[in-house]
C-alpha positions in Angstrom: -7.7 2.5 -17.1 -8.0 -0.9 -15.5 -4.6 -0.6 -13.9 -5.5 2.8 -12.7 -8.7 1.5 -11.1 -6.8 -1.3 -9.3 -4.3 1.1 -7.9 -7.0 3.6 -6.9 -8.4 1.0 -4.5 -5.1 -0.6 -3.3 -3.1 2.5 -2.6 -5.5 4.0 0.0 -5.6 0.7 1.8 -1.8 0.6 2.0 -1.7 4.2 3.2 -4.3 3.6 5.8 -2.5 0.5 6.9 0.7 2.4 7.3 -1.0 5.1 9.4 -2.6 2.5 11.7 0.9 1.0 12.4 3.0 4.1 13.0 5.1 2.4 15.7 6.1 -0.4 13.3 9.7 -0.2 11.9 8.4 -0.5 8.3 6.0 2.5 8.7 8.0 4.9 6.4 8.6 2.3 3.5 5.0 1.2 3.5 3.8 4.8 3.5 6.1 5.6 0.6 4.9 2.6 -1.3 1.3 3.7 -0.9 2.1 7.2 -2.0 4.0 6.0 -5.1 1.0 3.7 -5.9 -1.4 6.6 -5.6 0.7 8.8 -7.9 0.9 5.9 -10.3 -2.9 5.6 -10.3 -3.2 9.2 -11.1 -0.6 9.0 -13.9 -2.3 5.9 -15.4 -5.7 7.6 -15.3 -4.4 10.6 -17.2 -2.6 8.3 -19.7 -5.8 6.2 -20.2 -8.0 9.3 -20.7 -5.5 10.7 -23.2 -5.6 7.4 -25.1 -9.4 7.5 -25.2 -9.5 11.2 -26.3 -7.0 10.5 -29.1 -9.1 7.5 -30.3 -12.2 9.6 -30.4 -10.9 12.9 -31.8 -7.8 11.8 -33.7 -4.1 12.3 -33.0 -2.9 15.9 -33.4 
């Protein structure tokens, strides 16, 4: 969950930075990096919640 929280704050900053500099040659790679980070944050949040739910209710 901590990794997810970090990426939840860093990824929007990276995406915003990419959109502010659309004329820069690294616009597309930075935007892709931000989107991958946002997807990773969502993935880690679900994985963390699944771990918490399994510890509370048992593994089935």
